[in-house]
MOPAC internal coordinates of N, CA, C and O (Angstrom, degrees):
PM7 1SCF
backbone

  N    0.0000 0     0.00 0     0.00 0    0    0    0
  C    1.4394 1     0.00 0     0.00 0    1    0    0
  C    1.5215 1   109.55 1     0.00 0    2    1    0
  O    1.2310 1   120.42 1   -41.13 1    3    2    1
  N    1.3072 1   116.81 1   138.87 1    3    2    1
  C    1.4625 1   122.44 1   179.98 1    5    3    2
  C    1.5217 1   109.15 1   -82.88 1    6    5    3
  O    1.2310 1   120.43 1   -52.90 1    7    6    5
  N    1.3219 1   116.78 1   127.10 1    7    6    5
  C    1.4634 1   121.55 1  -177.84 1    9    7    6
  C    1.5261 1   112.28 1   -96.89 1   10    9    7
  O    1.2310 1   120.13 1   152.51 1   11   10    9
  N    1.3298 1   117.37 1   -27.49 1   11   10    9
  C    1.4557 1   121.04 1  -177.88 1   13   11   10
  C    1.5193 1   108.89 1  -159.75 1   14   13   11
  O    1.2310 1   120.65 1   -23.87 1   15   14   13
  N    1.3267 1   116.37 1   156.13 1   15   14   13
  C    1.4621 1   121.67 1   178.43 1   17   15   14
  C    1.5118 1   109.12 1  -117.13 1   18   17   15
  O    1.2310 1   120.94 1   -44.28 1   19   18   17
  N    1.3327 1   115.81 1   135.72 1   19   18   17
  C    1.4585 1   121.59 1   177.08 1   21   19   18
  C    1.5115 1   108.48 1  -141.99 1   22   21   19
  O    1.2310 1   120.72 1   -37.56 1   23   22   21
  N    1.3089 1   116.23 1   142.44 1   23   22   21
  C    1.4547 1   123.34 1   173.73 1   25   23   22
  C    1.5192 1   106.62 1  -114.56 1   26   25   23
  O    1.2310 1   119.79 1   -45.62 1   27   26   25
  N    1.3374 1   118.01 1   134.38 1   27   26   25
  C    1.4587 1   121.46 1   177.46 1   29   27   26
  C    1.5170 1   109.95 1  -109.19 1   30   29   27
  O    1.2310 1   121.35 1   -44.07 1   31   30   29
  N    1.3266 1   115.02 1   135.93 1   31   30   29
  C    1.4576 1   122.24 1   175.18 1   33   31   30
  C    1.5235 1   107.47 1  -111.29 1   34   33   31
  O    1.2310 1   119.96 1   -51.28 1   35   34   33
  N    1.3145 1   117.69 1   128.72 1   35   34   33
  C    1.4520 1   121.15 1   177.19 1   37   35   34
  C    1.5215 1   108.08 1   -87.26 1   38   37   35
  O    1.2310 1   121.17 1   -52.05 1   39   38   37
  N    1.3205 1   115.36 1   127.95 1   39   38   37
  C    1.4565 1   122.09 1  -169.49 1   41   39   38
  C    1.5238 1   112.07 1  -122.69 1   42   41   39
  O    1.2310 1   120.95 1   -31.47 1   43   42   41
  N    1.3142 1   115.78 1   148.53 1   43   42   41
  C    1.4608 1   121.68 1   168.64 1   45   43   42
  C    1.5221 1   109.16 1   -84.22 1   46   45   43
  O    1.2310 1   120.33 1   146.52 1   47   46   45
  N    1.3410 1   116.98 1   -33.48 1   47   46   45
  C    1.4620 1   122.14 1  -177.69 1   49   47   46
  C    1.5283 1   109.82 1  -129.19 1   50   49   47
  O    1.2310 1   120.68 1   -95.60 1   51   50   49
  N    1.3164 1   116.30 1    84.40 1   51   50   49
  C    1.4678 1   121.83 1  -178.00 1   53   51   50
  C    1.5229 1   110.92 1   -59.36 1   54   53   51
  O    1.2310 1   119.78 1   139.04 1   55   54   53
  N    1.3329 1   118.03 1   -40.96 1   55   54   53
  C    1.4626 1   121.15 1  -178.40 1   57   55   54
  C    1.5237 1   111.59 1   -60.43 1   58   57   55
  O    1.2310 1   119.76 1   135.80 1   59   58   57
  N    1.3310 1   118.06 1   -44.20 1   59   58   57
  C    1.4685 1   121.17 1   180.00 1   61   59   58
  C    1.5263 1   110.86 1   -65.71 1   62   61   59
  O    1.2310 1   120.45 1   140.09 1   63   62   61
  N    1.3276 1   116.75 1   -39.91 1   63   62   61
  C    1.4669 1   119.56 1   178.73 1   65   63   62
  C    1.5250 1   110.62 1   -67.42 1   66   65   63
  O    1.2310 1   119.97 1   137.75 1   67   66   65
  N    1.3218 1   117.66 1   -42.25 1   67   66   65
  C    1.4619 1   120.96 1   177.44 1   69   67   66
  C    1.5276 1   110.19 1   -59.34 1   70   69   67
  O    1.2310 1   120.07 1   133.82 1   71   70   69
  N    1.3215 1   117.47 1   -46.18 1   71   70   69
  C    1.4691 1   120.65 1   179.68 1   73   71   70
  C    1.5270 1   110.26 1   -59.48 1   74   73   71
  O    1.2310 1   119.81 1   137.61 1   75   74   73
  N    1.3197 1   117.96 1   -42.39 1   75   74   73
  C    1.4645 1   121.81 1   179.48 1   77   75   74
  C    1.5227 1   111.60 1   -61.51 1   78   77   75
  O    1.2310 1   120.33 1   127.36 1   79   78   77
  N    1.3241 1   116.97 1   -52.64 1   79   78   77
  C    1.4674 1   119.80 1  -175.95 1   81   79   78
  C    1.5269 1   112.20 1   -67.18 1   82   81   79
  O    1.2310 1   119.76 1   145.47 1   83   82   81
  N    1.3277 1   118.06 1   -34.53 1   83   82   81
  C    1.4647 1   118.40 1   176.54 1   85   83   82
  C    1.5268 1   110.49 1   -70.97 1   86   85   83
  O    1.2310 1   119.50 1   145.54 1   87   86   85
  N    1.3344 1   118.56 1   -34.46 1   87   86   85
  C    1.4762 1   120.28 1   174.78 1   89   87   86
  C    1.5208 1   110.86 1   -64.54 1   90   89   87
  O    1.2310 1   120.37 1   151.49 1   91   90   89
  N    1.3294 1   116.91 1   -28.51 1   91   90   89
  C    1.4726 1   120.06 1   176.04 1   93   91   90
  C    1.5226 1   111.85 1   -73.36 1   94   93   91
  O    1.2310 1   120.41 1   164.67 1   95   94   93
  N    1.3306 1   116.83 1   -15.33 1   95   94   93
  C    1.4590 1   120.47 1   178.56 1   97   95   94
  C    1.5162 1   114.76 1   110.76 1   98   97   95
  O    1.2310 1   119.42 1  -177.52 1   99   98   97
  N    1.3319 1   118.71 1     2.48 1   99   98   97
  C    1.4528 1   120.81 1   176.33 1  101   99   98
  C    1.5237 1   108.60 1   -76.70 1  102  101   99
  O    1.2310 1   120.71 1   -38.97 1  103  102  101
  N    1.3131 1   116.25 1   141.03 1  103  102  101
  C    1.4636 1   121.62 1  -177.68 1  105  103  102
  C    1.5209 1   110.72 1   -93.38 1  106  105  103
  O    1.2310 1   120.92 1   -43.03 1  107  106  105
  N    1.3319 1   115.85 1   136.97 1  107  106  105
  C    1.4615 1   119.69 1   174.37 1  109  107  106
  C    1.5218 1   108.44 1   -68.16 1  110  109  107
  O    1.2310 1   120.71 1   -49.79 1  111  110  109
  N    1.3501 1   116.25 1   130.21 1  111  110  109
  C    1.4631 1   121.24 1  -176.22 1  113  111  110
  C    1.5316 1   112.86 1  -115.32 1  114  113  111
  O    1.2310 1   119.80 1   158.04 1  115  114  113
  N    1.3240 1   118.00 1   -21.96 1  115  114  113
  C    1.4641 1   121.27 1  -176.41 1  117  115  114
  C    1.5138 1   108.23 1  -162.01 1  118  117  115
  O    1.2310 1   120.79 1   -31.76 1  119  118  117
  N    1.3390 1   116.09 1   148.24 1  119  118  117
  C    1.4645 1   121.42 1   178.57 1  121  119  118
  C    1.5217 1   109.02 1  -146.34 1  122  121  119
  O    1.2310 1   120.74 1   -40.87 1  123  122  121
  N    1.3373 1   116.20 1   139.13 1  123  122  121
  C    1.4634 1   120.61 1   175.49 1  125  123  122
  C    1.5306 1   108.60 1  -139.14 1  126  125  123
  O    1.2310 1   120.47 1   -46.46 1  127  126  125
  N    1.3155 1   116.71 1   133.54 1  127  126  125
  C    1.4511 1   125.51 1   -10.31 1  129  127  126
  C    1.5301 1   110.90 1   -67.77 1  130  129  127
  O    1.2310 1   120.89 1    -9.81 1  131  130  129
  N    1.3220 1   115.90 1   170.19 1  131  130  129
  C    1.4635 1   120.74 1  -176.83 1  133  131  130
  C    1.5269 1   111.99 1   -64.97 1  134  133  131
  O    1.2310 1   120.09 1   150.39 1  135  134  133
  N    1.3324 1   117.43 1   -29.61 1  135  134  133
  C    1.4594 1   121.86 1   176.61 1  137  135  134
  C    1.5210 1   108.50 1  -133.60 1  138  137  135
  O    1.2310 1   120.75 1   -20.71 1  139  138  137
  N    1.3036 1   116.17 1   159.29 1  139  138  137
  C    1.4610 1   120.72 1   179.25 1  141  139  138
  C    1.5194 1   111.28 1    90.33 1  142  141  139
  O    1.2310 1   120.87 1     8.84 1  143  142  141
  N    1.3347 1   115.94 1  -171.16 1  143  142  141
  C    1.4671 1   119.98 1  -178.40 1  145  143  142
  C    1.5263 1   111.45 1   -58.05 1  146  145  143
  O    1.2310 1   120.77 1   -42.11 1  147  146  145
  N    1.3149 1   116.13 1   137.89 1  147  146  145
  C    1.4677 1   121.57 1  -177.55 1  149  147  146
  C    1.5267 1   109.72 1   -75.98 1  150  149  147
  O    1.2310 1   121.01 1   -50.29 1  151  150  149
  N    1.3277 1   115.68 1   129.71 1  151  150  149
  C    1.4598 1   121.68 1   171.83 1  153  151  150
  C    1.5182 1   110.42 1  -102.20 1  154  153  151
  O    1.2310 1   121.21 1   145.81 1  155  154  153
  N    1.3300 1   115.28 1   -34.19 1  155  154  153
  C    1.4652 1   121.32 1  -179.42 1  157  155  154
  C    1.5206 1   106.94 1  -152.84 1  158  157  155
  O    1.2310 1   120.60 1   -44.85 1  159  158  157
  N    1.3291 1   116.47 1   135.15 1  159  158  157
  C    1.4560 1   121.71 1   176.98 1  161  159  158
  C    1.5268 1   107.07 1  -142.12 1  162  161  159
  O    1.2310 1   120.91 1   -32.32 1  163  162  161
  N    1.3170 1   115.86 1   147.68 1  163  162  161
  C    1.4623 1   120.02 1   179.32 1  165  163  162
  C    1.5188 1   109.55 1  -121.09 1  166  165  163
  O    1.2310 1   121.22 1   -42.43 1  167  166  165
  N    1.3274 1   115.27 1   137.57 1  167  166  165
  C    1.4566 1   122.79 1   173.75 1  169  167  166
  C    1.5144 1   107.48 1  -117.05 1  170  169  167
  O    1.2310 1   120.66 1   -22.46 1  171  170  169
  N    1.3221 1   116.34 1   157.54 1  171  170  169
  C    1.4584 1   119.31 1  -173.20 1  173  171  170
  C    1.5219 1   111.17 1  -137.66 1  174  173  171
  O    1.2310 1   121.31 1   -37.01 1  175  174  173
  N    1.3257 1   115.10 1   142.99 1  175  174  173
  C    1.4623 1   123.29 1   172.91 1  177  175  174
  C    1.5170 1   108.05 1  -153.72 1  178  177  175
  O    1.2310 1   121.10 1   -40.70 1  179  178  177
  N    1.3157 1   115.50 1   139.30 1  179  178  177
  C    1.4630 1   121.80 1   176.76 1  181  179  178
  C    1.5256 1   112.37 1    53.17 1  182  181  179
  O    1.2310 1   120.27 1  -147.61 1  183  182  181
  N    1.3334 1   117.08 1    32.39 1  183  182  181
  C    1.4547 1   121.38 1   177.42 1  185  183  182
  C    1.5170 1   115.00 1    80.24 1  186  185  183
  O    1.2310 1   119.77 1  -176.60 1  187  186  185
  N    1.3201 1   118.05 1     3.40 1  187  186  185
  C    1.4660 1   122.21 1   179.44 1  189  187  186
  C    1.5203 1   108.66 1  -111.77 1  190  189  187
  O    1.2310 1   120.45 1   -43.86 1  191  190  189
  N    1.3135 1   116.75 1   136.14 1  191  190  189
  C    1.4584 1   121.26 1   177.30 1  193  191  190
  C    1.5232 1   110.33 1  -100.85 1  194  193  191
  O    1.2310 1   121.83 1   -37.03 1  195  194  193
  N    1.3145 1   114.11 1   142.97 1  195  194  193
  C    1.4560 1   122.03 1   172.24 1  197  195  194
  C    1.5165 1   106.18 1  -117.29 1  198  197  195
  O    1.2310 1   120.79 1   -61.43 1  199  198  197
  N    1.3130 1   116.10 1   118.57 1  199  198  197
  C    1.4539 1   121.30 1   176.56 1  201  199  198
  C    1.5135 1   109.75 1   -89.57 1  202  201  199
  O    1.2310 1   120.74 1   -44.05 1  203  202  201
  N    1.3123 1   116.19 1   135.95 1  203  202  201
  C    1.4646 1   122.69 1   176.05 1  205  203  202
  C    1.5217 1   106.07 1  -114.56 1  206  205  203
  O    1.2310 1   120.84 1   -70.76 1  207  206  205
  N    1.3129 1   115.99 1   109.24 1  207  206  205
  C    1.4567 1   122.11 1  -171.21 1  209  207  206
  C    1.5163 1   110.48 1  -117.31 1  210  209  207
  O    1.2310 1   120.50 1   -45.39 1  211  210  209
  N    1.3124 1   116.64 1   134.61 1  211  210  209
  C    1.4548 1   120.80 1   174.69 1  213  211  210
  C    1.5300 1   109.00 1   -64.61 1  214  213  211
  O    1.2310 1   120.55 1   -61.02 1  215  214  213
  N    1.3190 1   116.55 1   118.98 1  215  214  213
  C    1.4673 1   120.28 1   178.45 1  217  215  214
  C    1.5276 1   109.80 1   -61.67 1  218  217  215
  O    1.2310 1   120.33 1   140.06 1  219  218  217
  N    1.3158 1   116.97 1   -39.94 1  219  218  217
  C    1.4601 1   121.07 1   179.70 1  221  219  218
  C    1.5251 1   110.87 1   -60.83 1  222  221  219
  O    1.2310 1   120.42 1   133.14 1  223  222  221
  N    1.3335 1   116.81 1   -46.86 1  223  222  221
  C    1.4670 1   120.36 1  -179.06 1  225  223  222
  C    1.5276 1   110.49 1   -66.07 1  226  225  223
  O    1.2310 1   119.71 1   138.68 1  227  226  225
  N    1.3222 1   118.15 1   -41.32 1  227  226  225
  C    1.4710 1   121.17 1   179.13 1  229  227  226
  C    1.5282 1   110.75 1   -58.56 1  230  229  227
  O    1.2310 1   120.66 1   140.83 1  231  230  229
  N    1.3016 1   116.34 1   -39.17 1  231  230  229
  C    1.4626 1   119.89 1   179.30 1  233  231  230
  C    1.5228 1   112.00 1   -73.82 1  234  233  231
  O    1.2310 1   120.60 1   143.06 1  235  234  233
  N    1.3338 1   116.46 1   -36.94 1  235  234  233
  C    1.4605 1   119.33 1   178.73 1  237  235  234
  C    1.5264 1   111.86 1   -68.80 1  238  237  235
  O    1.2310 1   120.16 1   140.55 1  239  238  237
  N    1.3357 1   117.30 1   -39.45 1  239  238  237
  C    1.4632 1   120.99 1  -176.40 1  241  239  238
  C    1.5170 1   113.50 1   -75.43 1  242  241  239
  O    1.2310 1   120.39 1   133.00 1  243  242  241
  N    1.3224 1   116.86 1   -47.00 1  243  242  241
  C    1.4687 1   119.39 1  -173.59 1  245  243  242
  C    1.5242 1   113.35 1  -136.30 1  246  245  243
  O    1.2310 1   119.87 1  -165.05 1  247  246  245
  N    1.3278 1   117.85 1    14.95 1  247  246  245
  C    1.4634 1   123.02 1   175.38 1  249  247  246
  C    1.5335 1   112.20 1    49.33 1  250  249  247
  O    1.2310 1   120.98 1  -124.76 1  251  250  249
  N    1.3403 1   115.73 1    55.24 1  251  250  249
  C    1.4648 1   119.78 1  -179.66 1  253  251  250
  C    1.5268 1   113.54 1   -71.85 1  254  253  251
  O    1.2310 1   120.19 1   159.25 1  255  254  253
  N    1.3121 1   117.24 1   -20.75 1  255  254  253
  C    1.4578 1   119.53 1  -178.99 1  257  255  254
  C    1.5214 1   112.59 1    73.61 1  258  257  255
  O    1.2310 1   120.17 1  -149.57 1  259  258  257
  N    1.3276 1   117.28 1    30.43 1  259  258  257
  C    1.4620 1   121.50 1  -178.94 1  261  259  258
  C    1.5193 1   109.93 1   -99.52 1  262  261  259
  O    1.2310 1   121.38 1   -20.17 1  263  262  261
  N    1.3300 1   114.96 1   159.83 1  263  262  261
  C    1.4658 1   120.20 1   177.93 1  265  263  262
  C    1.5165 1   109.22 1  -149.46 1  266  265  263
  O    1.2310 1   121.36 1   -38.22 1  267  266  265
  N    1.3112 1   115.01 1   141.78 1  267  266  265
  C    1.4603 1   119.06 1   169.50 1  269  267  266
  C    1.5271 1   106.35 1   -68.13 1  270  269  267
  O    1.2310 1   119.96 1   -33.81 1  271  270  269
  N    1.3163 1   117.69 1   146.19 1  271  270  269
  C    1.4579 1   121.09 1  -174.79 1  273  271  270
  C    1.5133 1   110.60 1  -141.71 1  274  273  271
  O    1.2310 1   120.58 1   -33.19 1  275  274  273
  N    1.3174 1   116.49 1   146.81 1  275  274  273
  C    1.4584 1   120.06 1   175.29 1  277  275  274
  C    1.5263 1   111.33 1   -88.12 1  278  277  275
  O    1.2310 1   120.38 1   178.97 1  279  278  277
  N    1.3403 1   116.88 1    -1.03 1  279  278  277
  C    1.4613 1   121.77 1   177.38 1  281  279  278
  C    1.5228 1   108.59 1  -108.74 1  282  281  279
  O    1.2310 1   119.98 1   -78.36 1  283  282  281
  N    1.3528 1   117.64 1   101.64 1  283  282  281
  C    1.4664 1   118.96 1  -176.42 1  285  283  282
  C    1.5257 1   112.37 1   -69.63 1  286  285  283
  O    1.2310 1   121.66 1   -37.70 1  287  286  285
  N    1.3419 1   114.43 1   142.30 1  287  286  285
  C    1.4609 1   119.57 1   175.15 1  289  287  286
  C    1.5243 1   110.57 1  -121.96 1  290  289  287
  O    1.2310 1   120.75 1   175.11 1  291  290  289
  N    1.3206 1   116.17 1    -4.89 1  291  290  289
  C    1.4600 1   122.25 1   176.22 1  293  291  290
  C    1.5291 1   106.99 1  -140.31 1  294  293  291
  O    1.2310 1   121.18 1    -8.25 1  295  294  293
  N    1.3313 1   115.34 1   171.75 1  295  294  293
  C    1.4574 1   117.97 1   175.11 1  297  295  294
  C    1.5205 1   109.74 1  -147.11 1  298  297  295
  O    1.2310 1   121.72 1   -27.65 1  299  298  297
  N    1.3166 1   114.31 1   152.35 1  299  298  297
  C    1.4527 1   122.71 1   171.88 1  301  299  298
  C    1.5239 1   105.40 1   -94.94 1  302  301  299
  O    1.2310 1   119.93 1   -44.44 1  303  302  301
  N    1.3253 1   117.75 1   135.56 1  303  302  301
  C    1.4612 1   121.33 1  -179.41 1  305  303  302
  C    1.5242 1   108.94 1  -115.57 1  306  305  303
  O    1.2310 1   121.07 1   -55.75 1  307  306  305
  N    1.3287 1   115.56 1   124.25 1  307  306  305
  C    1.4582 1   122.52 1   175.04 1  309  307  306
  C    1.5157 1   108.76 1  -108.61 1  310  309  307
  O    1.2310 1   120.50 1   -63.31 1  311  310  309
  N    1.3292 1   116.65 1   116.69 1  311  310  309
  C    1.4587 1   121.81 1   172.52 1  313  311  310
  C    1.5230 1   107.08 1   -83.71 1  314  313  311
  O    1.2310 1   120.32 1   -47.48 1  315  314  313
  N    1.3120 1   116.99 1   132.52 1  315  314  313
  C    1.4603 1   120.60 1  -176.24 1  317  315  314
  C    1.5271 1   110.21 1  -142.60 1  318  317  315
  O    1.2310 1   121.02 1    -7.03 1  319  318  317
  N    1.3242 1   115.66 1   172.97 1  319  318  317
  C    1.4614 1   121.16 1  -178.18 1  321  319  318
  C    1.5273 1   113.09 1   -83.21 1  322  321  319
  O    1.2310 1   120.15 1   153.45 1  323  322  321
  N    1.3403 1   117.32 1   -26.55 1  323  322  321
  C    1.4614 1   121.35 1  -175.20 1  325  323  322
  C    1.5235 1   108.82 1  -147.12 1  326  325  323
  O    1.2310 1   120.57 1   -80.47 1  327  326  325
  N    1.3219 1   116.51 1    99.53 1  327  326  325
  C    1.4578 1   121.42 1  -175.92 1  329  327  326
  C    1.5247 1   111.36 1   -61.33 1  330  329  327
  O    1.2310 1   119.66 1   137.07 1  331  330  329
  N    1.3193 1   118.26 1   -42.93 1  331  330  329
  C    1.4664 1   120.48 1  -177.10 1  333  331  330
  C    1.5316 1   110.99 1   -60.87 1  334  333  331
  O    1.2310 1   120.37 1   134.98 1  335  334  333
  N    1.3174 1   116.90 1   -45.02 1  335  334  333
  C    1.4617 1   120.58 1   179.84 1  337  335  334
  C    1.5160 1   110.71 1   -66.36 1  338  337  335
  O    1.2310 1   119.99 1   136.13 1  339  338  337
  N    1.3351 1   117.63 1   -43.87 1  339  338  337
  C    1.4604 1   120.62 1  -179.00 1  341  339  338
  C    1.5258 1   110.87 1   -68.19 1  342  341  339
  O    1.2310 1   119.94 1   145.03 1  343  342  341
  N    1.3316 1   117.72 1   -34.97 1  343  342  341
  C    1.4684 1   122.17 1   176.24 1  345  343  342
  C    1.5345 1   109.57 1   -60.02 1  346  345  343
  O    1.2310 1   120.46 1   131.32 1  347  346  345
  N    1.3218 1   116.74 1   -48.68 1  347  346  345
  C    1.4690 1   120.54 1   178.26 1  349  347  346
  C    1.5263 1   111.00 1   -61.30 1  350  349  347
  O    1.2310 1   120.56 1   139.62 1  351  350  349
  N    1.3315 1   116.54 1   -40.38 1  351  350  349
  C    1.4647 1   121.96 1   178.28 1  353  351  350
  C    1.5330 1   109.90 1   -63.20 1  354  353  351
  O    1.2310 1   120.19 1   137.63 1  355  354  353
  N    1.3349 1   117.24 1   -42.37 1  355  354  353
  C    1.4676 1   121.18 1   179.34 1  357  355  354
  C    1.5325 1   110.88 1   -63.73 1  358  357  355
  O    1.2310 1   120.11 1   138.78 1  359  358  357
  N    1.3254 1   117.40 1   -41.22 1  359  358  357
  C    1.4647 1   120.05 1   178.29 1  361  359  358
  C    1.5273 1   110.46 1   -64.02 1  362  361  359
  O    1.2310 1   120.49 1   137.27 1  363  362  361
  N    1.3287 1   116.66 1   -42.73 1  363  362  361
  C    1.4611 1   120.84 1   178.45 1  365  363  362
  C    1.5303 1   111.21 1   -64.77 1  366  365  363
  O    1.2310 1   120.28 1   151.79 1  367  366  365
  N    1.3329 1   117.07 1   -28.21 1  367  366  365
  C    1.4684 1   122.17 1  -179.99 1  369  367  366
  C    1.5212 1   112.38 1   -80.91 1  370  369  367
  O    1.2310 1   119.96 1   173.19 1  371  370  369
  N    1.3375 1   117.69 1    -6.81 1  371  370  369
  C    1.4519 1   120.84 1   177.26 1  373  371  370
  C    1.5100 1   116.36 1   116.73 1  374  373  371
  O    1.2310 1   119.97 1  -173.32 1  375  374  373
  N    1.3350 1   117.66 1     6.68 1  375  374  373
  C    1.4707 1   120.42 1   178.91 1  377  375  374
  C    1.5263 1   110.74 1   -73.76 1  378  377  375
  O    1.2310 1   121.28 1   -26.52 1  379  378  377
  N    1.3072 1   115.16 1   153.48 1  379  378  377
  C    1.4629 1   121.55 1   171.50 1  381  379  378
  C    1.5251 1   107.66 1   -96.54 1  382  381  379
  O    1.2310 1   119.69 1   -45.42 1  383  382  381
  N    1.3266 1   118.20 1   134.58 1  383  382  381
  C    1.4651 1   119.88 1  -179.60 1  385  383  382
  C    1.5305 1   111.17 1   -70.35 1  386  385  383
  O    1.2310 1   120.84 1   -36.05 1  387  386  385
  N    1.3308 1   116.00 1   143.95 1  387  386  385
  C    1.4653 1   121.79 1   174.96 1  389  387  386
  C    1.5288 1   108.61 1  -122.28 1  390  389  387
  O    1.2310 1   119.96 1   118.82 1  391  390  389
  N    1.3328 1   117.68 1   -61.18 1  391  390  389
  C    1.4672 1   123.12 1   177.03 1  393  391  390
  C    1.5255 1   107.20 1  -133.62 1  394  393  391
  O    1.2310 1   119.55 1   -57.96 1  395  394  393
  N    1.3344 1   118.46 1   122.04 1  395  394  393
  C    1.4652 1   119.81 1   179.69 1  397  395  394
  C    1.5237 1   111.02 1   -69.50 1  398  397  395
  O    1.2310 1   120.06 1   -12.74 1  399  398  397
  N    1.3271 1   117.50 1   167.26 1  399  398  397
  C    1.4654 1   120.36 1  -179.53 1  401  399  398
  C    1.5297 1   112.36 1   -52.77 1  402  401  399
  O    1.2310 1   122.08 1   -47.42 1  403  402  401
  N    1.3270 1   113.62 1   132.58 1  403  402  401
  C    1.4567 1   120.76 1  -179.70 1  405  403  402
  C    1.5221 1   109.09 1  -150.66 1  406  405  403
  O    1.2310 1   120.57 1   -21.86 1  407  406  405
  N    1.3103 1   116.52 1   158.14 1  407  406  405
  C    1.4658 1   121.02 1   178.29 1  409  407  406
  C    1.5188 1   110.42 1   -86.32 1  410  409  407
  O    1.2310 1   120.88 1   -33.25 1  411  410  409
  N    1.3148 1   115.92 1   146.75 1  411  410  409
  C    1.4639 1   120.51 1   174.54 1  413  411  410
  C    1.5203 1   108.56 1   -66.86 1  414  413  411
  O    1.2310 1   119.93 1   -22.19 1  415  414  413
  N    1.3303 1   117.73 1   157.81 1  415  414  413
  C    1.4676 1   120.12 1  -179.04 1  417  415  414
  C    1.5278 1   113.90 1   -55.53 1  418  417  415
  O    1.2310 1   119.94 1   146.98 1  419  418  417
  N    1.3369 1   117.71 1   -33.02 1  419  418  417
  C    1.4676 1   119.65 1  -179.82 1  421  419  418
  C    1.5239 1   112.60 1   -90.33 1  422  421  419
  O    1.2310 1   119.96 1   178.09 1  423  422  421
  N    1.3425 1   117.69 1    -1.91 1  423  422  421
  C    1.4505 1   121.62 1   176.40 1  425  423  422
  C    1.5230 1   115.80 1    77.35 1  426  425  423
  O    1.2310 1   119.83 1  -175.93 1  427  426  425
  N    1.3334 1   117.93 1     4.07 1  427  426  425
  C    1.4682 1   119.95 1  -177.99 1  429  427  426
  C    1.5188 1   113.48 1   -83.55 1  430  429  427
  O    1.2310 1   120.43 1   158.33 1  431  430  429
  N    1.3294 1   116.79 1   -21.67 1  431  430  429
  C    1.4673 1   121.69 1  -177.05 1  433  431  430
  C    1.5249 1   110.43 1  -129.42 1  434  433  431
  O    1.2310 1   121.27 1   -22.77 1  435  434  433
  N    1.2966 1   115.18 1   157.23 1  435  434  433
  C    1.4608 1   122.39 1   168.31 1  437  435  434
  C    1.5182 1   104.40 1  -122.62 1  438  437  435
  O    1.2310 1   120.43 1   -45.15 1  439  438  437
  N    1.3452 1   116.78 1   134.85 1  439  438  437
  C    1.4538 1   119.38 1  -178.30 1  441  439  438
  C    1.5196 1   112.03 1  -145.52 1  442  441  439
  O    1.2310 1   121.54 1   -15.18 1  443  442  441
  N    1.3361 1   114.66 1   164.82 1  443  442  441
  C    1.4567 1   123.10 1   177.44 1  445  443  442
  C    1.5276 1   107.40 1  -155.03 1  446  445  443
  O    1.2310 1   120.75 1   -16.75 1  447  446  445
  N    1.3264 1   116.18 1   163.25 1  447  446  445
  C    1.4586 1   121.49 1   177.66 1  449  447  446
  C    1.5171 1   110.17 1  -131.26 1  450  449  447
  O    1.2310 1   121.55 1   -37.00 1  451  450  449
  N    1.3388 1   114.63 1   143.00 1  451  450  449
  C    1.4598 1   122.66 1   173.05 1  453  451  450
  C    1.5219 1   107.34 1  -138.14 1  454  453  451
  O    1.2310 1   120.88 1    -7.59 1  455  454  453
  N    1.3302 1   115.93 1   172.41 1  455  454  453
  C    1.4646 1   121.14 1   172.98 1  457  455  454
  C    1.5184 1   108.27 1  -124.24 1  458  457  455
  O    1.2310 1   120.91 1   -42.03 1  459  458  457
  N    1.3299 1   115.87 1   137.97 1  459  458  457
  C    1.4599 1   120.55 1   178.13 1  461  459  458
  C    1.5332 1   109.19 1   -73.01 1  462  461  459
  O    1.2310 1   118.96 1    -2.75 1  463  462  461
  N    1.3284 1   119.58 1   177.25 1  463  462  461
  C    1.4622 1   120.94 1  -176.78 1  465  463  462
  C    1.5283 1   115.56 1   -59.83 1  466  465  463
  O    1.2310 1   119.61 1   161.50 1  467  466  465
  N    1.3248 1   118.34 1   -18.50 1  467  466  465
  C    1.4618 1   121.89 1   177.40 1  469  467  466
  C    1.5259 1   111.37 1  -103.79 1  470  469  467
  O    1.2310 1   120.18 1  -165.80 1  471  470  469
  N    1.3327 1   117.27 1    14.20 1  471  470  469
  C    1.4729 1   125.17 1   175.96 1  473  471  470
  C    1.5267 1   114.23 1    74.24 1  474  473  471
  O    1.2310 1   119.42 1  -164.01 1  475  474  473
  N    1.3450 1   118.72 1    15.99 1  475  474  473
  C    1.4670 1   120.19 1   172.10 1  477  475  474
  C    1.5217 1   107.51 1   -70.80 1  478  477  475
  O    1.2310 1   120.66 1   -44.29 1  479  478  477
  N    1.3026 1   116.34 1   135.71 1  479  478  477
  C    1.4626 1   120.70 1  -178.17 1  481  479  478
  C    1.5299 1   111.13 1   -80.16 1  482  481  479
  O    1.2310 1   121.17 1   -45.65 1  483  482  481
  N    1.3289 1   115.36 1   134.35 1  483  482  481
  C    1.4502 1   123.00 1  -179.87 1  485  483  482
  C    1.5312 1   108.02 1  -126.17 1  486  485  483
  O    1.2310 1   120.93 1   -55.37 1  487  486  485
  N    1.3314 1   115.82 1   124.63 1  487  486  485
  C    1.4671 1   121.76 1   178.32 1  489  487  486
  C    1.5216 1   107.93 1  -104.47 1  490  489  487
  O    1.2310 1   120.78 1   -43.50 1  491  490  489
  N    1.3076 1   116.12 1   136.50 1  491  490  489
  C    1.4563 1   123.24 1   176.59 1  493  491  490
  C    1.5275 1   107.54 1  -111.52 1  494  493  491
  O    1.2310 1   119.90 1   -49.80 1  495  494  493
  N    1.3267 1   117.80 1   130.20 1  495  494  493
  C    1.4628 1   121.47 1  -174.81 1  497  495  494
  C    1.5227 1   110.20 1  -136.52 1  498  497  495
  O    1.2310 1   120.98 1   -37.83 1  499  498  497
  N    1.3223 1   115.73 1   142.17 1  499  498  497
  C    1.4569 1   121.27 1   170.76 1  501  499  498
  C    1.5143 1   109.31 1  -137.54 1  502  501  499
  O    1.2310 1   120.94 1   -32.86 1  503  502  501
  N    1.3265 1   115.80 1   147.14 1  503  502  501
  C    1.4585 1   120.72 1   171.42 1  505  503  502
  C    1.5194 1   108.73 1   -74.77 1  506  505  503
  O    1.2310 1   119.83 1   -37.49 1  507  506  505
  N    1.3149 1   117.93 1   142.51 1  507  506  505
  C    1.4737 1   122.34 1   178.61 1  509  507  506
  C    1.5008 1   110.42 1   -88.93 1  510  509  507
  O    1.2310 1   120.10 1   180.00 1  511  510  509

């Protein structure tokens, strides 16, 4: 049985990503090591954790063969009450704009895309 869900993002700059996600309002839930340079840190929102892991450390410790990339192949999706406001908040927190707030073709959703400081893609969605 699954007790909890977590998604890990491999980062070149864990500190910059942590600063971004905490500015968005996610709470830090775990850090390793407890002191010193961060190798892995977890932030949490809506009961889901996002791990921010140093790609370099992951490869040094267990040779995962991972790399931070400027070409996203996955995305984190944040459902929110007001995409336009959250989009502006994300940009102020350090996100790079990708697609500004727009309505879905069927008009049921409003969405936008940004990239965090390590180029992970983040989608913002609201029900209309």
